[in-house]
PQR file with spaces between the fields and no chain letter, atoms N, CA, C, O and H, PARSE charges and radii, in Angstrom:
ATOM       1  N    MET     1       1.012   -1.674   -0.036 -0.4000 1.5000
ATOM       2  CA   MET     1       0.026    0.218   -0.169 -0.0000 2.0000
ATOM       3  C    MET     1       1.067    1.198   -0.069  0.5500 1.7000
ATOM       4  O    MET     1       2.115    1.264    0.573 -0.5500 1.4000
ATOM       5  N    ILE     2       0.464    1.960   -0.907 -0.4000 1.5000
ATOM       6  CA   ILE     2       1.379    3.206   -1.105 -0.0000 2.0000
ATOM       7  C    ILE     2       0.721    4.635   -0.442  0.5500 1.7000
ATOM       8  O    ILE     2      -0.249    5.214   -0.932 -0.5500 1.4000
ATOM       9  H    ILE     2      -0.388    1.906   -1.429  0.4000 1.0000
ATOM      10  N    VAL     3       1.274    4.967    0.473 -0.4000 1.5000
ATOM      11  CA   VAL     3       0.447    6.438    0.696 -0.0000 2.0000
ATOM      12  C    VAL     3       1.237    7.594    0.706  0.5500 1.7000
ATOM      13  O    VAL     3       2.442    7.590    0.957 -0.5500 1.4000
ATOM      14  H    VAL     3       2.061    4.497    0.870  0.4000 1.0000
ATOM      15  N    ARG     4       0.410    8.820    0.370 -0.4000 1.5000
ATOM      16  CA   ARG     4       1.072   10.048    0.802 -0.0000 2.0000
ATOM      17  C    ARG     4       1.423   10.626    1.968  0.5500 1.7000
ATOM      18  O    ARG     4       0.397   10.686    2.646 -0.5500 1.4000
ATOM      19  H    ARG     4      -0.569    8.823    0.166  0.4000 1.0000
ATOM      20  N    CYS     5       2.264   11.046    2.511 -0.4000 1.5000
ATOM      21  CA   CYS     5       2.443   11.569    3.701 -0.0000 2.0000
ATOM      22  C    CYS     5       3.220   12.861    3.806  0.5500 1.7000
ATOM      23  O    CYS     5       4.067   13.196    2.977 -0.5500 1.4000
ATOM      24  H    CYS     5       3.097   10.997    1.961  0.4000 1.0000
ATOM      25  N    TYR     6       2.740   13.876    5.336 -0.4000 1.5000
ATOM      26  CA   TYR     6       3.373   14.892    5.285 -0.0000 2.0000
ATOM      27  C    TYR     6       3.975   14.572    6.414  0.5500 1.7000
ATOM      28  O    TYR     6       3.402   14.231    7.449 -0.5500 1.4000
ATOM      29  H    TYR     6       2.053   13.603    6.009  0.4000 1.0000
ATOM      30  N    ILE     7       5.837   14.734    6.145 -0.4000 1.5000
ATOM      31  CA   ILE     7       6.318   14.643    6.894 -0.0000 2.0000
ATOM      32  C    ILE     7       7.487   15.958    7.094  0.5500 1.7000
ATOM      33  O    ILE     7       8.249   16.351    6.210 -0.5500 1.4000
ATOM      34  H    ILE     7       6.303   15.011    5.304  0.4000 1.0000
ATOM      35  N    SER     8       7.397   16.452    8.373 -0.4000 1.5000
ATOM      36  CA   SER     8       8.059   17.694    8.416 -0.0000 2.0000
ATOM      37  C    SER     8       8.458   18.797    7.054  0.5500 1.7000
ATOM      38  O    SER     8       9.493   19.168    6.501 -0.5500 1.4000
ATOM      39  H    SER     8       6.777   16.133    9.090  0.4000 1.0000
ATOM      40  N    GLU     9       6.749   19.093    6.880 -0.4000 1.5000
ATOM      41  CA   GLU     9       6.656   19.764    6.098 -0.0000 2.0000
ATOM      42  C    GLU     9       6.867   19.833    4.473  0.5500 1.7000
ATOM      43  O    GLU     9       6.723   20.763    3.679 -0.5500 1.4000
ATOM      44  H    GLU     9       5.908   18.792    7.329  0.4000 1.0000
ATOM      45  N    VAL    10       7.350   18.184    4.272 -0.4000 1.5000
ATOM      46  CA   VAL    10       7.750   17.917    3.019 -0.0000 2.0000
ATOM      47  C    VAL    10       6.822   16.780    2.582  0.5500 1.7000
ATOM      48  O    VAL    10       6.796   15.721    3.210 -0.5500 1.4000
ATOM      49  H    VAL    10       7.466   17.429    4.917  0.4000 1.0000
ATOM      50  N    ASP    11       6.084   16.994    1.537 -0.4000 1.5000
ATOM      51  CA   ASP    11       5.153   15.725    0.590 -0.0000 2.0000
ATOM      52  C    ASP    11       5.901   14.877    0.498  0.5500 1.7000
ATOM      53  O    ASP    11       6.987   15.235    0.043 -0.5500 1.4000
ATOM      54  H    ASP    11       6.105   17.854    1.027  0.4000 1.0000
ATOM      55  N    VAL    12       5.770   13.459    0.830 -0.4000 1.5000
ATOM      56  CA   VAL    12       6.317   12.260    0.170 -0.0000 2.0000
ATOM      57  C    VAL    12       5.740   11.333    0.068  0.5500 1.7000
ATOM      58  O    VAL    12       4.819   11.194    0.872 -0.5500 1.4000
ATOM      59  H    VAL    12       4.887   13.169    1.200  0.4000 1.0000
ATOM      60  N    THR    13       6.010   10.056   -1.118 -0.4000 1.5000
ATOM      61  CA   THR    13       5.137    8.865   -0.745 -0.0000 2.0000
ATOM      62  C    THR    13       6.110    7.902    0.094  0.5500 1.7000
ATOM      63  O    THR    13       7.316    8.088    0.252 -0.5500 1.4000
ATOM      64  H    THR    13       6.758   10.169   -1.772  0.4000 1.0000
ATOM      65  N    VAL    14       5.411    6.920    0.562 -0.4000 1.5000
ATOM      66  CA   VAL    14       5.804    6.207    1.849 -0.0000 2.0000
ATOM      67  C    VAL    14       5.207    4.766    1.405  0.5500 1.7000
ATOM      68  O    VAL    14       4.061    4.777    0.955 -0.5500 1.4000
ATOM      69  H    VAL    14       4.431    6.769    0.435  0.4000 1.0000
ATOM      70  N    ASP    15       5.821    3.648    1.483 -0.4000 1.5000
ATOM      71  CA   ASP    15       5.533    2.198    1.318 -0.0000 2.0000
ATOM      72  C    ASP    15       5.243    2.008    2.642  0.5500 1.7000
ATOM      73  O    ASP    15       6.028    2.269    3.553 -0.5500 1.4000
ATOM      74  H    ASP    15       6.752    3.639    1.848  0.4000 1.0000
ATOM      75  N    LEU    16       3.961    1.488    2.803 -0.4000 1.5000
ATOM      76  CA   LEU    16       3.669    1.403    4.364 -0.0000 2.0000
ATOM      77  C    LEU    16       4.040    0.127    4.648  0.5500 1.7000
ATOM      78  O    LEU    16       4.252   -0.082    5.842 -0.5500 1.4000
ATOM      79  H    LEU    16       3.323    1.275    2.063  0.4000 1.0000
ATOM      80  N    LYS    17       4.206   -0.956    3.767 -0.4000 1.5000
ATOM      81  CA   LYS    17       4.783   -2.183    3.950 -0.0000 2.0000
ATOM      82  C    LYS    17       5.955   -2.548    4.586  0.5500 1.7000
ATOM      83  O    LYS    17       6.188   -3.396    5.448 -0.5500 1.4000
ATOM      84  H    LYS    17       4.034   -0.786    2.797  0.4000 1.0000
ATOM      85  N    SER    18       7.078   -1.256    3.639 -0.4000 1.5000
ATOM      86  CA   SER    18       8.259   -1.319    4.580 -0.0000 2.0000
ATOM      87  C    SER    18       8.117   -0.935    5.882  0.5500 1.7000
ATOM      88  O    SER    18       8.578   -1.665    6.759 -0.5500 1.4000
ATOM      89  H    SER    18       6.889   -0.567    2.940  0.4000 1.0000
ATOM      90  N    ILE    19       7.418    0.342    6.234 -0.4000 1.5000
ATOM      91  CA   ILE    19       7.672    0.466    7.471 -0.0000 2.0000
ATOM      92  C    ILE    19       6.980   -0.662    8.569  0.5500 1.7000
ATOM      93  O    ILE    19       7.475   -0.947    9.659 -0.5500 1.4000
ATOM      94  H    ILE    19       7.044    0.935    5.521  0.4000 1.0000
ATOM      95  N    PHE    20       5.881   -1.155    8.080 -0.4000 1.5000
ATOM      96  CA   PHE    20       5.410   -2.478    9.026 -0.0000 2.0000
ATOM      97  C    PHE    20       6.313   -3.555    8.909  0.5500 1.7000
ATOM      98  O    PHE    20       6.203   -4.281    9.897 -0.5500 1.4000
ATOM      99  H    PHE    20       5.479   -0.923    7.194  0.4000 1.0000
ATOM     100  N    LYS    21       7.259   -4.005    8.020 -0.4000 1.5000
ATOM     101  CA   LYS    21       8.111   -4.762    8.031 -0.0000 2.0000
ATOM     102  C    LYS    21       9.118   -4.365    9.137  0.5500 1.7000
ATOM     103  O    LYS    21       9.370   -5.239    9.966 -0.5500 1.4000
ATOM     104  H    LYS    21       7.349   -3.415    7.218  0.4000 1.0000
ATOM     105  N    ALA    22       9.749   -3.119    9.265 -0.4000 1.5000
ATOM     106  CA   ALA    22      10.704   -2.409    9.893 -0.0000 2.0000
ATOM     107  C    ALA    22      10.503   -2.337   11.339  0.5500 1.7000
ATOM     108  O    ALA    22      11.366   -2.597   12.178 -0.5500 1.4000
ATOM     109  H    ALA    22       9.544   -2.409    8.591  0.4000 1.0000
ATOM     110  N    GLN    23       9.167   -1.922   11.597 -0.4000 1.5000
ATOM     111  CA   GLN    23       8.957   -1.677   13.170 -0.0000 2.0000
ATOM     112  C    GLN    23       7.383   -1.580   13.117  0.5500 1.7000
ATOM     113  O    GLN    23       6.798   -1.288   12.074 -0.5500 1.4000
ATOM     114  H    GLN    23       8.466   -1.710   10.916  0.4000 1.0000
ATOM     115  N    SER    24       6.800   -1.815   14.183 -0.4000 1.5000
ATOM     116  CA   SER    24       5.027   -1.718   14.595 -0.0000 2.0000
ATOM     117  C    SER    24       4.933   -0.236   14.503  0.5500 1.7000
ATOM     118  O    SER    24       5.773    0.604   14.826 -0.5500 1.4000
ATOM     119  H    SER    24       7.275   -2.051   15.031  0.4000 1.0000
ATOM     120  N    ILE    25       3.703   -0.076   13.980 -0.4000 1.5000
ATOM     121  CA   ILE    25       3.434    1.495   13.780 -0.0000 2.0000
ATOM     122  C    ILE    25       2.337    1.577   15.287  0.5500 1.7000
ATOM     123  O    ILE    25       1.511    0.690   15.506 -0.5500 1.4000
ATOM     124  H    ILE    25       3.020   -0.758   13.718  0.4000 1.0000
ATOM     125  N    GLU    26       2.517    2.749   16.186 -0.4000 1.5000
ATOM     126  CA   GLU    26       1.752    3.011   17.207 -0.0000 2.0000
ATOM     127  C    GLU    26       0.795    3.963   16.850  0.5500 1.7000
ATOM     128  O    GLU    26       1.228    5.114   16.804 -0.5500 1.4000
ATOM     129  H    GLU    26       3.188    3.470   16.009  0.4000 1.0000
ATOM     130  N    ILE    27      -0.607    3.776   16.534 -0.4000 1.5000
ATOM     131  CA   ILE    27      -1.603    4.515   16.184 -0.0000 2.0000
ATOM     132  C    ILE    27      -2.245    5.551   17.613  0.5500 1.7000
ATOM     133  O    ILE    27      -2.932    5.250   18.589 -0.5500 1.4000
ATOM     134  H    ILE    27      -0.959    2.841   16.571  0.4000 1.0000
ATOM     135  N    GLU    28      -1.771    6.561   17.251 -0.4000 1.5000
ATOM     136  CA   GLU    28      -1.885    7.684   18.578 -0.0000 2.0000
ATOM     137  C    GLU    28      -3.410    8.361   18.033  0.5500 1.7000
ATOM     138  O    GLU    28      -4.178    8.640   18.954 -0.5500 1.4000
ATOM     139  H    GLU    28      -1.214    6.805   16.458  0.4000 1.0000
ATOM     140  N    ASP    29      -3.701    8.527   17.212 -0.4000 1.5000
ATOM     141  CA   ASP    29      -5.175    9.020   16.559 -0.0000 2.0000
ATOM     142  C    ASP    29      -5.275    8.363   14.855  0.5500 1.7000
ATOM     143  O    ASP    29      -4.451    7.651   14.282 -0.5500 1.4000
ATOM     144  H    ASP    29      -3.077    8.300   16.464  0.4000 1.0000
ATOM     145  N    SER    30      -6.539    8.880   14.362 -0.4000 1.5000
ATOM     146  CA   SER    30      -6.929    8.465   13.157 -0.0000 2.0000
ATOM     147  C    SER    30      -6.089    8.414   12.339  0.5500 1.7000
ATOM     148  O    SER    30      -5.880    7.380   11.705 -0.5500 1.4000
ATOM     149  H    SER    30      -7.208    9.459   14.828  0.4000 1.0000
ATOM     150  N    VAL    31      -5.361    9.599   12.150 -0.4000 1.5000
ATOM     151  CA   VAL    31      -4.432    9.771   11.279 -0.0000 2.0000
ATOM     152  C    VAL    31      -2.822   10.028   11.477  0.5500 1.7000
ATOM     153  O    VAL    31      -1.997   10.258   10.592 -0.5500 1.4000
ATOM     154  H    VAL    31      -5.531   10.439   12.666  0.4000 1.0000
ATOM     155  N    GLU    32      -2.635    9.935   12.737 -0.4000 1.5000
ATOM     156  CA   GLU    32      -1.101   10.235   12.915 -0.0000 2.0000
ATOM     157  C    GLU    32      -0.375    8.554   13.262  0.5500 1.7000
ATOM     158  O    GLU    32      -0.947    7.755   14.004 -0.5500 1.4000
ATOM     159  H    GLU    32      -3.305    9.749   13.456  0.4000 1.0000
ATOM     160  N    TYR    33       0.948    8.258   12.572 -0.4000 1.5000
ATOM     161  CA   TYR    33       1.864    7.142   12.958 -0.0000 2.0000
ATOM     162  C    TYR    33       3.008    7.668   13.030  0.5500 1.7000
ATOM     163  O    TYR    33       3.491    8.633   12.440 -0.5500 1.4000
ATOM     164  H    TYR    33       1.412    8.907   11.969  0.4000 1.0000
ATOM     165  N    ILE    34       3.610    6.635   14.160 -0.4000 1.5000
ATOM     166  CA   ILE    34       4.769    6.772   14.494 -0.0000 2.0000
ATOM     167  C    ILE    34       5.533    5.410   14.326  0.5500 1.7000
ATOM     168  O    ILE    34       5.440    4.292   14.833 -0.5500 1.4000
ATOM     169  H    ILE    34       3.217    5.850   14.640  0.4000 1.0000
ATOM     170  N    ALA    35       6.339    6.018   13.372 -0.4000 1.5000
ATOM     171  CA   ALA    35       7.390    4.608   12.856 -0.0000 2.0000
ATOM     172  C    ALA    35       8.844    5.090   12.681  0.5500 1.7000
ATOM     173  O    ALA    35       9.107    6.260   12.404 -0.5500 1.4000
ATOM     174  H    ALA    35       6.414    6.926   12.961  0.4000 1.0000
ATOM     175  N    ARG    36       9.630    4.282   12.828 -0.4000 1.5000
ATOM     176  CA   ARG    36      11.446    4.748   13.116 -0.0000 2.0000
ATOM     177  C    ARG    36      11.675    5.913   13.591  0.5500 1.7000
ATOM     178  O    ARG    36      12.478    6.709   13.104 -0.5500 1.4000
ATOM     179  H    ARG    36       9.417    3.332   13.053  0.4000 1.0000
ATOM     180  N    GLY    37      10.973    6.107   14.600 -0.4000 1.5000
ATOM     181  CA   GLY    37      11.250    7.342   15.369 -0.0000 2.0000
ATOM     182  C    GLY    37      10.824    8.784   14.629  0.5500 1.7000
ATOM     183  O    GLY    37      11.312    9.887   14.877 -0.5500 1.4000
ATOM     184  H    GLY    37      10.321    5.460   14.996  0.4000 1.0000
ATOM     185  N    LYS    38       9.905    8.509   13.773 -0.4000 1.5000
ATOM     186  CA   LYS    38       9.584    9.998   12.945 -0.0000 2.0000
ATOM     187  C    LYS    38       7.915    9.850   12.790  0.5500 1.7000
ATOM     188  O    LYS    38       7.163    8.875   12.780 -0.5500 1.4000
ATOM     189  H    LYS    38       9.508    7.613   13.572  0.4000 1.0000
ATOM     190  N    ARG    39       7.722   11.209   12.680 -0.4000 1.5000
ATOM     191  CA   ARG    39       6.313   11.209   12.903 -0.0000 2.0000
ATOM     192  C    ARG    39       5.546   11.504   11.673  0.5500 1.7000
ATOM     193  O    ARG    39       5.840   12.554   11.102 -0.5500 1.4000
ATOM     194  H    ARG    39       8.333   12.001   12.688  0.4000 1.0000
ATOM     195  N    PHE    40       4.498   10.670   11.097 -0.4000 1.5000
ATOM     196  CA   PHE    40       3.909   10.622    9.873 -0.0000 2.0000
ATOM     197  C    PHE    40       2.490   11.271    9.733  0.5500 1.7000
ATOM     198  O    PHE    40       1.584   10.665   10.306 -0.5500 1.4000
ATOM     199  H    PHE    40       4.259    9.816   11.561  0.4000 1.0000
ATOM     200  N    PHE    41       2.232   12.180    9.194 -0.4000 1.5000
ATOM     201  CA   PHE    41       0.590   12.457    9.265 -0.0000 2.0000
ATOM     202  C    PHE    41      -0.088   11.888    7.688  0.5500 1.7000
ATOM     203  O    PHE    41       0.152   12.314    6.559 -0.5500 1.4000
ATOM     204  H    PHE    41       2.968   12.672    8.730  0.4000 1.0000
ATOM     205  N    LEU    42      -0.959   10.830    8.106 -0.4000 1.5000
ATOM     206  CA   LEU    42      -1.541   10.462    6.716 -0.0000 2.0000
ATOM     207  C    LEU    42      -2.677   11.496    6.153  0.5500 1.7000
ATOM     208  O    LEU    42      -3.684   11.956    6.690 -0.5500 1.4000
ATOM     209  H    LEU    42      -1.154   10.484    9.024  0.4000 1.0000
ATOM     210  N    ILE    43      -2.069   11.688    4.766 -0.4000 1.5000
ATOM     211  CA   ILE    43      -2.783   12.693    3.905 -0.0000 2.0000
ATOM     212  C    ILE    43      -4.020   11.938    3.179  0.5500 1.7000
ATOM     213  O    ILE    43      -5.200   12.240    3.354 -0.5500 1.4000
ATOM     214  H    ILE    43      -1.251   11.315    4.330  0.4000 1.0000
ATOM     215  N    LYS    44      -3.605   11.030    2.438 -0.4000 1.5000
ATOM     216  CA   LYS    44      -4.375   10.201    1.433 -0.0000 2.0000
ATOM     217  C    LYS    44      -3.794    8.742    1.596  0.5500 1.7000
ATOM     218  O    LYS    44      -2.578    8.707    1.789 -0.5500 1.4000
ATOM     219  H    LYS    44      -2.647   10.785    2.296  0.4000 1.0000
ATOM     220  N    ALA    45      -4.401    7.634    1.555 -0.4000 1.5000
ATOM     221  CA   ALA    45      -4.633    6.152    1.568 -0.0000 2.0000
ATOM     222  C    ALA    45      -5.714    5.721    0.315  0.5500 1.7000
ATOM     223  O    ALA    45      -6.927    5.861    0.475 -0.5500 1.4000
ATOM     224  H    ALA    45      -5.388    7.662    1.398  0.4000 1.0000
ATOM     225  N    GLY    46      -5.310    5.343   -0.566 -0.4000 1.5000
ATOM     226  CA   GLY    46      -6.153    4.904   -1.583 -0.0000 2.0000
ATOM     227  C    GLY    46      -6.480    3.287   -1.249  0.5500 1.7000
ATOM     228  O    GLY    46      -5.564    2.467   -1.180 -0.5500 1.4000
ATOM     229  H    GLY    46      -4.325    5.228   -0.696  0.4000 1.0000
ATOM     230  N    GLY    47      -7.745    2.961   -1.071 -0.4000 1.5000
ATOM     231  CA   GLY    47      -8.236    1.560   -1.016 -0.0000 2.0000
ATOM     232  C    GLY    47      -8.073    1.414    0.577  0.5500 1.7000
ATOM     233  O    GLY    47      -8.146    0.278    1.047 -0.5500 1.4000
ATOM     234  H    GLY    47      -8.489    3.627   -1.127  0.4000 1.0000
ATOM     235  N    VAL    48      -7.890    2.337    1.294 -0.4000 1.5000
ATOM     236  CA   VAL    48      -8.214    1.891    2.913 -0.0000 2.0000
ATOM     237  C    VAL    48      -9.547    2.194    2.935  0.5500 1.7000
ATOM     238  O    VAL    48     -10.203    2.016    3.961 -0.5500 1.4000
ATOM     239  H    VAL    48      -7.831    3.259    0.912  0.4000 1.0000
């Protein structure tokens, strides 16, 4: 699943599968994800 995320004011594309394989994601709320020590703000996720 490829999603566009907002990280430190930079719009990037992130492959969530690679994040899940690297480290479990803690969901603080419906759109905020913590992974690899960075904060990811989910903007759009197709097919979710």
